[in-house]
PQR file of N, CA, C, O and H, with PARSE charges and radii, in Angstrom:
ATOM      1  N   MET A   1       9.703  69.515 325.824 -0.4000 1.5000
ATOM      2  CA  MET A   1      10.350  70.757 326.174 -0.0000 2.0000
ATOM      3  C   MET A   1       9.834  71.883 325.270  0.5500 1.7000
ATOM      4  O   MET A   1       9.486  72.962 325.748 -0.5500 1.4000
ATOM      5  N   ARG A   2       9.790  71.619 323.975 -0.4000 1.5000
ATOM      6  CA  ARG A   2       9.328  72.658 323.054 -0.0000 2.0000
ATOM      7  C   ARG A   2       7.841  72.938 323.216  0.5500 1.7000
ATOM      8  O   ARG A   2       7.379  74.042 322.928 -0.5500 1.4000
ATOM      9  H   ARG A   2      10.073  70.742 323.587  0.4000 1.0000
ATOM     10  N   SER A   3       7.091  71.938 323.677 -0.4000 1.5000
ATOM     11  CA  SER A   3       5.656  72.165 323.854 -0.0000 2.0000
ATOM     12  C   SER A   3       5.401  73.232 324.913  0.5500 1.7000
ATOM     13  O   SER A   3       4.417  73.968 324.838 -0.5500 1.4000
ATOM     14  H   SER A   3       7.466  71.041 323.911  0.4000 1.0000
ATOM     15  N   ILE A   4       6.280  73.310 325.888 -0.4000 1.5000
ATOM     16  CA  ILE A   4       6.157  74.346 326.918 -0.0000 2.0000
ATOM     17  C   ILE A   4       6.275  75.723 326.270  0.5500 1.7000
ATOM     18  O   ILE A   4       5.572  76.658 326.654 -0.5500 1.4000
ATOM     19  H   ILE A   4       7.079  72.712 325.949  0.4000 1.0000
ATOM     20  N   LEU A   5       7.162  75.843 325.292 -0.4000 1.5000
ATOM     21  CA  LEU A   5       7.405  77.130 324.645 -0.0000 2.0000
ATOM     22  C   LEU A   5       6.231  77.584 323.787  0.5500 1.7000
ATOM     23  O   LEU A   5       6.117  78.768 323.470 -0.5500 1.4000
ATOM     24  H   LEU A   5       7.733  75.084 324.980  0.4000 1.0000
ATOM     25  N   THR A   6       5.367  76.661 323.413 -0.4000 1.5000
ATOM     26  CA  THR A   6       4.207  77.029 322.596 -0.0000 2.0000
ATOM     27  C   THR A   6       3.016  77.460 323.438  0.5500 1.7000
ATOM     28  O   THR A   6       2.024  77.958 322.907 -0.5500 1.4000
ATOM     29  H   THR A   6       5.460  75.699 323.670  0.4000 1.0000
ATOM     30  N   GLN A   7       3.110  77.271 324.740 -0.4000 1.5000
ATOM     31  CA  GLN A   7       2.007  77.652 325.628 -0.0000 2.0000
ATOM     32  C   GLN A   7       2.106  79.139 325.959  0.5500 1.7000
ATOM     33  O   GLN A   7       3.144  79.635 326.399 -0.5500 1.4000
ATOM     34  H   GLN A   7       3.916  76.867 325.172  0.4000 1.0000
ATOM     35  N   GLU A   8       1.013  79.816 325.738 -0.4000 1.5000
ATOM     36  CA  GLU A   8       0.984  81.264 325.958 -0.0000 2.0000
ATOM     37  C   GLU A   8       1.330  81.643 327.396  0.5500 1.7000
ATOM     38  O   GLU A   8       2.033  82.627 327.623 -0.5500 1.4000
ATOM     39  H   GLU A   8       0.170  79.413 325.381  0.4000 1.0000
ATOM     40  N   ASP A   9       0.847  80.876 328.359 -0.4000 1.5000
ATOM     41  CA  ASP A   9       1.088  81.224 329.765 -0.0000 2.0000
ATOM     42  C   ASP A   9       2.541  80.988 330.199  0.5500 1.7000
ATOM     43  O   ASP A   9       2.939  81.402 331.288 -0.5500 1.4000
ATOM     44  H   ASP A   9       0.276  80.076 328.174  0.4000 1.0000
ATOM     45  N   ALA A  10       3.319  80.331 329.358 -0.4000 1.5000
ATOM     46  CA  ALA A  10       4.733  80.116 329.686 -0.0000 2.0000
ATOM     47  C   ALA A  10       5.488  81.436 329.762  0.5500 1.7000
ATOM     48  O   ALA A  10       6.539  81.521 330.396 -0.5500 1.4000
ATOM     49  H   ALA A  10       2.996  79.995 328.474  0.4000 1.0000
ATOM     50  N   TYR A  11       4.950  82.463 329.114 -0.4000 1.5000
ATOM     51  CA  TYR A  11       5.636  83.746 329.038 -0.0000 2.0000
ATOM     52  C   TYR A  11       5.134  84.756 330.075  0.5500 1.7000
ATOM     53  O   TYR A  11       5.528  85.922 330.063 -0.5500 1.4000
ATOM     54  H   TYR A  11       4.096  82.394 328.599  0.4000 1.0000
ATOM     55  N   LEU A  12       4.270  84.296 330.957 -0.4000 1.5000
ATOM     56  CA  LEU A  12       3.798  85.160 332.038 -0.0000 2.0000
ATOM     57  C   LEU A  12       4.910  85.350 333.065  0.5500 1.7000
ATOM     58  O   LEU A  12       5.782  84.494 333.218 -0.5500 1.4000
ATOM     59  H   LEU A  12       3.949  83.349 330.967  0.4000 1.0000
ATOM     60  N   GLU A  13       4.870  86.460 333.752 -0.4000 1.5000
ATOM     61  CA  GLU A  13       5.882  86.770 334.770 -0.0000 2.0000
ATOM     62  C   GLU A  13       5.967  85.665 335.820  0.5500 1.7000
ATOM     63  O   GLU A  13       7.053  85.346 336.304 -0.5500 1.4000
ATOM     64  H   GLU A  13       4.162  87.155 333.627  0.4000 1.0000
ATOM     65  N   ALA A  14       4.833  85.088 336.168 -0.4000 1.5000
ATOM     66  CA  ALA A  14       4.795  84.035 337.187 -0.0000 2.0000
ATOM     67  C   ALA A  14       5.579  82.793 336.752  0.5500 1.7000
ATOM     68  O   ALA A  14       6.030  82.015 337.592 -0.5500 1.4000
ATOM     69  H   ALA A  14       3.951  85.347 335.775  0.4000 1.0000
ATOM     70  N   ASN A  15       5.736  82.615 335.461 -0.4000 1.5000
ATOM     71  CA  ASN A  15       6.436  81.435 334.942 -0.0000 2.0000
ATOM     72  C   ASN A  15       7.827  81.768 334.401  0.5500 1.7000
ATOM     73  O   ASN A  15       8.438  80.958 333.703 -0.5500 1.4000
ATOM     74  H   ASN A  15       5.369  83.247 334.778  0.4000 1.0000
ATOM     75  N   LYS A  16       8.315  82.945 334.720 -0.4000 1.5000
ATOM     76  CA  LYS A  16       9.588  83.417 334.177 -0.0000 2.0000
ATOM     77  C   LYS A  16      10.745  82.466 334.499  0.5500 1.7000
ATOM     78  O   LYS A  16      11.545  82.140 333.621 -0.5500 1.4000
ATOM     79  H   LYS A  16       7.819  83.603 335.287  0.4000 1.0000
ATOM     80  N   GLU A  17      10.831  82.026 335.742 -0.4000 1.5000
ATOM     81  CA  GLU A  17      11.929  81.134 336.139 -0.0000 2.0000
ATOM     82  C   GLU A  17      11.844  79.800 335.399  0.5500 1.7000
ATOM     83  O   GLU A  17      12.853  79.279 334.924 -0.5500 1.4000
ATOM     84  H   GLU A  17      10.182  82.291 336.455  0.4000 1.0000
ATOM     85  N   LYS A  18      10.634  79.255 335.305 -0.4000 1.5000
ATOM     86  CA  LYS A  18      10.449  77.986 334.597 -0.0000 2.0000
ATOM     87  C   LYS A  18      10.822  78.146 333.120  0.5500 1.7000
ATOM     88  O   LYS A  18      11.446  77.260 332.536 -0.5500 1.4000
ATOM     89  H   LYS A  18       9.814  79.678 335.691  0.4000 1.0000
ATOM     90  N   LEU A  19      10.445  79.263 332.524 -0.4000 1.5000
ATOM     91  CA  LEU A  19      10.775  79.522 331.128 -0.0000 2.0000
ATOM     92  C   LEU A  19      12.290  79.630 330.948  0.5500 1.7000
ATOM     93  O   LEU A  19      12.846  79.064 330.007 -0.5500 1.4000
ATOM     94  H   LEU A  19       9.938  79.984 332.998  0.4000 1.0000
ATOM     95  N   GLN A  20      12.944  80.342 331.831 -0.4000 1.5000
ATOM     96  CA  GLN A  20      14.401  80.482 331.747 -0.0000 2.0000
ATOM     97  C   GLN A  20      15.088  79.125 331.887  0.5500 1.7000
ATOM     98  O   GLN A  20      16.038  78.822 331.165 -0.5500 1.4000
ATOM     99  H   GLN A  20      12.492  80.801 332.596  0.4000 1.0000
ATOM    100  N   ASN A  21      14.601  78.318 332.821 -0.4000 1.5000
ATOM    101  CA  ASN A  21      15.166  76.978 333.009 -0.0000 2.0000
ATOM    102  C   ASN A  21      14.958  76.119 331.759  0.5500 1.7000
ATOM    103  O   ASN A  21      15.853  75.387 331.337 -0.5500 1.4000
ATOM    104  H   ASN A  21      13.829  78.564 333.408  0.4000 1.0000
ATOM    105  N   THR A  22      13.769  76.223 331.182 -0.4000 1.5000
ATOM    106  CA  THR A  22      13.460  75.454 329.977 -0.0000 2.0000
ATOM    107  C   THR A  22      14.353  75.879 328.820  0.5500 1.7000
ATOM    108  O   THR A  22      14.882  75.034 328.099 -0.5500 1.4000
ATOM    109  H   THR A  22      13.042  76.818 331.525  0.4000 1.0000
ATOM    110  N   LEU A  23      14.524  77.181 328.641 -0.4000 1.5000
ATOM    111  CA  LEU A  23      15.382  77.683 327.570 -0.0000 2.0000
ATOM    112  C   LEU A  23      16.838  77.277 327.790  0.5500 1.7000
ATOM    113  O   LEU A  23      17.548  76.953 326.838 -0.5500 1.4000
ATOM    114  H   LEU A  23      14.095  77.868 329.227  0.4000 1.0000
ATOM    115  N   SER A  24      17.272  77.297 329.033 -0.4000 1.5000
ATOM    116  CA  SER A  24      18.636  76.878 329.359 -0.0000 2.0000
ATOM    117  C   SER A  24      18.825  75.395 329.051  0.5500 1.7000
ATOM    118  O   SER A  24      19.835  74.997 328.469 -0.5500 1.4000
ATOM    119  H   SER A  24      16.695  77.560 329.806  0.4000 1.0000
ATOM    120  N   GLU A  25      17.860  74.592 329.440 -0.4000 1.5000
ATOM    121  CA  GLU A  25      17.923  73.154 329.183 -0.0000 2.0000
ATOM    122  C   GLU A  25      17.895  72.880 327.678  0.5500 1.7000
ATOM    123  O   GLU A  25      18.617  72.012 327.189 -0.5500 1.4000
ATOM    124  H   GLU A  25      17.040  74.915 329.913  0.4000 1.0000
ATOM    125  N   LEU A  26      17.075  73.608 326.960 -0.4000 1.5000
ATOM    126  CA  LEU A  26      17.004  73.446 325.510 -0.0000 2.0000
ATOM    127  C   LEU A  26      18.348  73.780 324.864  0.5500 1.7000
ATOM    128  O   LEU A  26      18.783  73.086 323.945 -0.5500 1.4000
ATOM    129  H   LEU A  26      16.488  74.313 327.357  0.4000 1.0000
ATOM    130  N   ALA A  27      18.991  74.815 325.329 -0.4000 1.5000
ATOM    131  CA  ALA A  27      20.309  75.193 324.806 -0.0000 2.0000
ATOM    132  C   ALA A  27      21.332  74.087 325.072  0.5500 1.7000
ATOM    133  O   ALA A  27      22.154  73.778 324.209 -0.5500 1.4000
ATOM    134  H   ALA A  27      18.638  75.379 326.076  0.4000 1.0000
ATOM    135  N   LYS A  28      21.282  73.492 326.265 -0.4000 1.5000
ATOM    136  CA  LYS A  28      22.201  72.394 326.595 -0.0000 2.0000
ATOM    137  C   LYS A  28      21.970  71.200 325.677  0.5500 1.7000
ATOM    138  O   LYS A  28      22.916  70.591 325.178 -0.5500 1.4000
ATOM    139  H   LYS A  28      20.615  73.743 326.966  0.4000 1.0000
ATOM    140  N   VAL A  29      20.699  70.877 325.464 -0.4000 1.5000
ATOM    141  CA  VAL A  29      20.359  69.740 324.608 -0.0000 2.0000
ATOM    142  C   VAL A  29      20.826  69.993 323.175  0.5500 1.7000
ATOM    143  O   VAL A  29      21.349  69.089 322.524 -0.5500 1.4000
ATOM    144  H   VAL A  29      19.930  71.371 325.870  0.4000 1.0000
ATOM    145  N   LYS A  30      20.642  71.208 322.688 -0.4000 1.5000
ATOM    146  CA  LYS A  30      21.097  71.543 321.333 -0.0000 2.0000
ATOM    147  C   LYS A  30      22.614  71.422 321.224  0.5500 1.7000
ATOM    148  O   LYS A  30      23.126  70.941 320.214 -0.5500 1.4000
ATOM    149  H   LYS A  30      20.217  71.943 323.218  0.4000 1.0000
ATOM    150  N   THR A  31      23.327  71.851 322.249 -0.4000 1.5000
ATOM    151  CA  THR A  31      24.786  71.739 322.257 -0.0000 2.0000
ATOM    152  C   THR A  31      25.209  70.277 322.253  0.5500 1.7000
ATOM    153  O   THR A  31      26.109  69.885 321.510 -0.5500 1.4000
ATOM    154  H   THR A  31      22.911  72.242 323.070  0.4000 1.0000
ATOM    155  N   GLN A  32      24.555  69.475 323.086 -0.4000 1.5000
ATOM    156  CA  GLN A  32      24.867  68.046 323.130 -0.0000 2.0000
ATOM    157  C   GLN A  32      24.587  67.390 321.784  0.5500 1.7000
ATOM    158  O   GLN A  32      25.373  66.569 321.312 -0.5500 1.4000
ATOM    159  H   GLN A  32      23.824  69.794 323.689  0.4000 1.0000
ATOM    160  N   LEU A  33      23.475  67.752 321.175 -0.4000 1.5000
ATOM    161  CA  LEU A  33      23.121  67.195 319.877 -0.0000 2.0000
ATOM    162  C   LEU A  33      24.180  67.543 318.835  0.5500 1.7000
ATOM    163  O   LEU A  33      24.580  66.688 318.045 -0.5500 1.4000
ATOM    164  H   LEU A  33      22.836  68.420 321.559  0.4000 1.0000
ATOM    165  N   ALA A  34      24.626  68.771 318.832 -0.4000 1.5000
ATOM    166  CA  ALA A  34      25.660  69.191 317.881 -0.0000 2.0000
ATOM    167  C   ALA A  34      26.944  68.391 318.089  0.5500 1.7000
ATOM    168  O   ALA A  34      27.591  67.993 317.120 -0.5500 1.4000
ATOM    169  H   ALA A  34      24.301  69.466 319.474  0.4000 1.0000
ATOM    170  N   GLN A  35      27.313  68.156 319.338 -0.4000 1.5000
ATOM    171  CA  GLN A  35      28.519  67.379 319.638 -0.0000 2.0000
ATOM    172  C   GLN A  35      28.360  65.927 319.190  0.5500 1.7000
ATOM    173  O   GLN A  35      29.291  65.330 318.648 -0.5500 1.4000
ATOM    174  H   GLN A  35      26.788  68.480 320.125  0.4000 1.0000
ATOM    175  N   ILE A  36      27.186  65.373 319.419 -0.4000 1.5000
ATOM    176  CA  ILE A  36      26.920  63.987 319.015 -0.0000 2.0000
ATOM    177  C   ILE A  36      26.945  63.867 317.495  0.5500 1.7000
ATOM    178  O   ILE A  36      27.502  62.913 316.952 -0.5500 1.4000
ATOM    179  H   ILE A  36      26.430  65.857 319.859  0.4000 1.0000
ATOM    180  N   GLU A  37      26.344  64.834 316.815 -0.4000 1.5000
ATOM    181  CA  GLU A  37      26.360  64.813 315.352 -0.0000 2.0000
ATOM    182  C   GLU A  37      27.786  64.919 314.812  0.5500 1.7000
ATOM    183  O   GLU A  37      28.135  64.252 313.838 -0.5500 1.4000
ATOM    184  H   GLU A  37      25.892  65.609 317.256  0.4000 1.0000
ATOM    185  N   GLU A  38      28.600  65.749 315.440 -0.4000 1.5000
ATOM    186  CA  GLU A  38      29.997  65.899 315.023 -0.0000 2.0000
ATOM    187  C   GLU A  38      30.753  64.582 315.198  0.5500 1.7000
ATOM    188  O   GLU A  38      31.517  64.179 314.322 -0.5500 1.4000
ATOM    189  H   GLU A  38      28.317  66.291 316.231  0.4000 1.0000
ATOM    190  N   THR A  39      30.539  63.923 316.319 -0.4000 1.5000
ATOM    191  CA  THR A  39      31.171  62.629 316.571 -0.0000 2.0000
ATOM    192  C   THR A  39      30.692  61.592 315.565  0.5500 1.7000
ATOM    193  O   THR A  39      31.488  60.817 315.034 -0.5500 1.4000
ATOM    194  H   THR A  39      29.918  64.251 317.031  0.4000 1.0000
ATOM    195  N   TRP A  40      29.388  61.581 315.308 -0.4000 1.5000
ATOM    196  CA  TRP A  40      28.819  60.638 314.352 -0.0000 2.0000
ATOM    197  C   TRP A  40      29.433  60.842 312.968  0.5500 1.7000
ATOM    198  O   TRP A  40      29.797  59.872 312.304 -0.5500 1.4000
ATOM    199  H   TRP A  40      28.742  62.211 315.740  0.4000 1.0000
ATOM    200  N   LEU A  41      29.549  62.092 312.530 -0.4000 1.5000
ATOM    201  CA  LEU A  41      30.132  62.367 311.219 -0.0000 2.0000
ATOM    202  C   LEU A  41      31.592  61.916 311.151  0.5500 1.7000
ATOM    203  O   LEU A  41      32.026  61.365 310.139 -0.5500 1.4000
ATOM    204  H   LEU A  41      29.253  62.880 313.070  0.4000 1.0000
ATOM    205  N   ALA A  42      32.337  62.146 312.212 -0.4000 1.5000
ATOM    206  CA  ALA A  42      33.731  61.705 312.251 -0.0000 2.0000
ATOM    207  C   ALA A  42      33.809  60.178 312.173  0.5500 1.7000
ATOM    208  O   ALA A  42      34.661  59.635 311.471 -0.5500 1.4000
ATOM    209  H   ALA A  42      31.984  62.593 313.034  0.4000 1.0000
ATOM    210  N   CYS A  43      32.938  59.500 312.880 -0.4000 1.5000
ATOM    211  CA  CYS A  43      32.905  58.031 312.843 -0.0000 2.0000
ATOM    212  C   CYS A  43      32.503  57.539 311.456  0.5500 1.7000
ATOM    213  O   CYS A  43      33.056  56.561 310.953 -0.5500 1.4000
ATOM    214  H   CYS A  43      32.245  59.941 313.451  0.4000 1.0000
ATOM    215  N   GLN A  44      31.545  58.216 310.846 -0.4000 1.5000
ATOM    216  CA  GLN A  44      31.104  57.848 309.502 -0.0000 2.0000
ATOM    217  C   GLN A  44      32.252  57.994 308.501  0.5500 1.7000
ATOM    218  O   GLN A  44      32.448  57.129 307.647 -0.5500 1.4000
ATOM    219  H   GLN A  44      31.096  59.011 311.254  0.4000 1.0000
ATOM    220  N   GLU A  45      33.000  59.078 308.607 -0.4000 1.5000
ATOM    221  CA  GLU A  45      34.150  59.283 307.726 -0.0000 2.0000
ATOM    222  C   GLU A  45      35.203  58.196 307.936  0.5500 1.7000
ATOM    223  O   GLU A  45      35.781  57.692 306.972 -0.5500 1.4000
ATOM    224  H   GLU A  45      32.841  59.780 309.300  0.4000 1.0000
ATOM    225  N   GLU A  46      35.446  57.843 309.177 -0.4000 1.5000
ATOM    226  CA  GLU A  46      36.422  56.786 309.487 -0.0000 2.0000
ATOM    227  C   GLU A  46      35.946  55.449 308.930  0.5500 1.7000
ATOM    228  O   GLU A  46      36.741  54.690 308.377 -0.5500 1.4000
ATOM    229  H   GLU A  46      34.977  58.252 309.959  0.4000 1.0000
ATOM    230  N   LEU A  47      34.670  55.159 309.070 -0.4000 1.5000
ATOM    231  CA  LEU A  47      34.109  53.924 308.529 -0.0000 2.0000
ATOM    232  C   LEU A  47      34.279  53.877 307.011  0.5500 1.7000
ATOM    233  O   LEU A  47      34.665  52.847 306.458 -0.5500 1.4000
ATOM    234  H   LEU A  47      34.023  55.775 309.519  0.4000 1.0000
ATOM    235  N   GLU A  48      33.993  54.982 306.347 -0.4000 1.5000
ATOM    236  CA  GLU A  48      34.148  55.035 304.895 -0.0000 2.0000
ATOM    237  C   GLU A  48      35.613  54.854 304.492  0.5500 1.7000
ATOM    238  O   GLU A  48      35.906  54.201 303.491 -0.5500 1.4000
ATOM    239  H   GLU A  48      33.679  55.819 306.796  0.4000 1.0000
ATOM    240  N   ARG A  49      36.523  55.427 305.266 -0.4000 1.5000
ATOM    241  CA  ARG A  49      37.951  55.261 304.991 -0.0000 2.0000
ATOM    242  C   ARG A  49      38.353  53.799 305.117  0.5500 1.7000
ATOM    243  O   ARG A  49      39.081  53.276 304.273 -0.5500 1.4000
ATOM    244  H   ARG A  49      36.285  55.957 306.079  0.4000 1.0000
ATOM    245  N   ILE A  50      37.881  53.145 306.165 -0.4000 1.5000
ATOM    246  CA  ILE A  50      38.194  51.731 306.393 -0.0000 2.0000
ATOM    247  C   ILE A  50      37.605  50.870 305.276  0.5500 1.7000
ATOM    248  O   ILE A  50      38.268  49.968 304.766 -0.5500 1.4000
ATOM    249  H   ILE A  50      37.290  53.570 306.850  0.4000 1.0000
ATOM    250  N   GLU A  51      36.363  51.153 304.902 -0.4000 1.5000
ATOM    251  CA  GLU A  51      35.729  50.390 303.822 -0.0000 2.0000
ATOM    252  C   GLU A  51      36.518  50.530 302.519  0.5500 1.7000
ATOM    253  O   GLU A  51      36.716  49.551 301.799 -0.5500 1.4000
ATOM    254  H   GLU A  51      35.824  51.886 305.316  0.4000 1.0000
ATOM    255  N   THR A  52      36.960  51.739 302.224 -0.4000 1.5000
ATOM    256  CA  THR A  52      37.748  51.980 301.015 -0.0000 2.0000
ATOM    257  C   THR A  52      39.054  51.197 301.068  0.5500 1.7000
ATOM    258  O   THR A  52      39.465  50.602 300.072 -0.5500 1.4000
ATOM    259  H   THR A  52      36.799  52.534 302.809  0.4000 1.0000
ATOM    260  N   GLU A  53      39.695  51.196 302.208 -0.4000 1.5000
ATOM    261  CA  GLU A  53      40.950  50.458 302.381 -0.0000 2.0000
ATOM    262  C   GLU A  53      40.726  48.958 302.201  0.5500 1.7000
ATOM    263  O   GLU A  53      41.533  48.287 301.556 -0.5500 1.4000
ATOM    264  H   GLU A  53      39.361  51.679 303.017  0.4000 1.0000
ATOM    265  N   ILE A  54      39.662  48.437 302.751 -0.4000 1.5000
ATOM    266  CA  ILE A  54      39.355  47.007 302.610 -0.0000 2.0000
ATOM    267  C   ILE A  54      39.067  46.672 301.152  0.5500 1.7000
ATOM    268  O   ILE A  54      39.530  45.652 300.642 -0.5500 1.4000
ATOM    269  H   ILE A  54      39.007  48.982 303.274  0.4000 1.0000
ATOM    270  N   GLU A  55      38.307  47.526 300.486 -0.4000 1.5000
ATOM    271  CA  GLU A  55      38.004  47.298 299.069 -0.0000 2.0000
ATOM    272  C   GLU A  55      39.282  47.286 298.231  0.5500 1.7000
ATOM    273  O   GLU A  55      39.411  46.479 297.310 -0.5500 1.4000
ATOM    274  H   GLU A  55      37.930  48.354 300.900  0.4000 1.0000
ATOM    275  N   LYS A  56      40.224  48.175 298.544 -0.4000 1.5000
ATOM    276  CA  LYS A  56      41.509  48.205 297.838 -0.0000 2.0000
ATOM    277  C   LYS A  56      42.263  46.894 298.042  0.5500 1.7000
ATOM    278  O   LYS A  56      42.829  46.341 297.100 -0.5500 1.4000
ATOM    279  H   LYS A  56      40.119  48.831 299.292  0.4000 1.0000
ATOM    280  N   GLN A  57      42.264  46.404 299.282 -0.4000 1.5000
ATOM    281  CA  GLN A  57      42.985  45.171 299.593 -0.0000 2.0000
ATOM    282  C   GLN A  57      42.398  43.989 298.828  0.5500 1.7000
ATOM    283  O   GLN A  57      43.142  43.151 298.320 -0.5500 1.4000
ATOM    284  H   GLN A  57      41.803  46.854 300.047  0.4000 1.0000
ATOM    285  N   PHE A  58      41.072  43.914 298.742 -0.4000 1.5000
ATOM    286  CA  PHE A  58      40.442  42.809 298.023 -0.0000 2.0000
ATOM    287  C   PHE A  58      40.632  42.947 296.514  0.5500 1.7000
ATOM    288  O   PHE A  58      40.715  41.944 295.805 -0.5500 1.4000
ATOM    289  H   PHE A  58      40.468  44.595 299.155  0.4000 1.0000
ATOM    290  N   ALA A  59      40.699  44.170 296.026 -0.4000 1.5000
ATOM    291  CA  ALA A  59      40.892  44.396 294.588 -0.0000 2.0000
ATOM    292  C   ALA A  59      42.294  43.998 294.154  0.5500 1.7000
ATOM    293  O   ALA A  59      42.501  43.614 293.003 -0.5500 1.4000
ATOM    294  H   ALA A  59      40.632  44.985 296.602  0.4000 1.0000
ATOM    295  N   GLU A  60      43.247  44.086 295.052 -0.4000 1.5000
ATOM    296  CA  GLU A  60      44.635  43.740 294.744 -0.0000 2.0000
ATOM    297  C   GLU A  60      44.852  42.238 294.662  0.5500 1.7000
ATOM    298  O   GLU A  60      45.874  41.803 294.132 -0.5500 1.4000
ATOM    299  H   GLU A  60      43.080  44.398 295.987  0.4000 1.0000
ATOM    300  N   ARG A  61      43.948  41.450 295.156 -0.4000 1.5000
ATOM    301  CA  ARG A  61      44.110  39.986 295.176 -0.0000 2.0000
ATOM    302  C   ARG A  61      43.818  39.371 293.852  0.5500 1.7000
ATOM    303  O   ARG A  61      43.908  38.153 293.703 -0.5500 1.4000
ATOM    304  H   ARG A  61      43.118  41.803 295.587  0.4000 1.0000
TER
END
């Protein structure tokens, strides 16, 4: 997708619609990536919380 943006002819009037579609798709992908990263971070925090809780339980024995 980004390789299209590096091509000089991508910015010609004849390719305007394709460029707009590519930029729109890139924006969607970036949004999805941000959402996935947010979910991943939340899961990572939950995993760390669980690990800490398990370590506490074993330390009490």
